[in-house]
C-alpha positions, 0 to 999 in steps of 0.5 A: 500500500502506497501511504500518503499524507491523508493516510496518516492524517486519517489514521491519527484521527481515528486513534483512541488518543488525546487531542494533545497527542493528535496535535503532536502527531500532526506536527510530526507529520508536517516535518515527515519526509514523504518517501520514508515518513521519517522526521527529526524535529526537536522537542523545542521545535514541536513545542514552538509549533504546537504551543504545548510545553516540552513536558507535554510534548514528551508525554504525548510522544510516549503515548504515540509510541505506546499506541504504535503510531510512531517509532522513536529512535534515539540518536547521538552525535559522533562525540556521544552528545545527544541530538534530536530523536528520529521518528518514523510514522507507522 
């Protein structure tokens, strides 16, 4: 199945999650590469885009991961410093 933007938008609309988690998912969708459906915005970027606090973004990402709407991959820099996570939309 060739997934497109509306597939993911509709999928999250029917999910049993809070409106806040939906908002975070849709923010991720805005950054997603349309071929791989992956993205890597920071929590601060998502916070700025949604108007939600960083803590609320983190909680929503946990919900999205638990509901298998996203896959989160922790990333580090070459010097072992942290950088933004990579997210894959499922």
